[in-house]
N, C-alpha and C positions, 0 to 999 in steps of 0.2 A: 711504545715505551717512552719515546721522547716527549710525548704529550703530557706525561705525568710530572716531568721535571718543571720546576718553576711555578707550580700551582700553590696557592695558599700563601700564608705568611712565611717569613724567612725561616729556614730550617736550621740555620746555624745558631740561633738564639736571639733573644731580644736585644735591642740596642741599649746603650747605656742610659739614654734619656728615658726610655720606658721603664727601665729598672729603677731609676731615680723616682719616677712618678709612682711606681708601685710601692716603693719604700715610704714616700710621703703619705700616700693613702693609708698604708698599714699603720704608720705612726699616728696619724690623725685619728684613725679608728680606735687604736688602743688607748690613746690619751682620753678620748671621749668616754670609753668604757671605764677607765680608771677614775675619771671625774665622777661618774654616776656611782660607782662602788664606794668612793670616799664620801660622797654626799650622804648616801643612805646608811653607811656603815660606821660613821664617826660616833654618833650618839650611843648606839648599842655597844660600841667598844668602850666608851667611857663608863657606861652602866656596868659592864662586866668587870672592868678594872676596879670600880668602886665596890662591887659586891665581893671581890676577892681581897680587899684590903684588910688590914689587921683588926680593926674594931668590929667588923662584920655587921654593917648597918642593914636594916630591912629595906626592901625596895621602896616603900613609902617614904622613908627618910632620905633616900637618894633623890627621889623625884620632887619632894616638897621644896619650895623656894626658901624656907627658913632653916 
């Protein structure tokens, strides 16, 4: 029975520095995902907003440079 005690990592919980590291890793991961979503979602969002505007332009009119 005594041999089972003290094995493995701490049973009382993670130290505050490892919690801080975990928070930093999660924050970096989520910001990277948000950056990719913003990068690929911005132009389609503008097209959708333009299609729902009052004069109701055609898609060709939205995408043409003139």
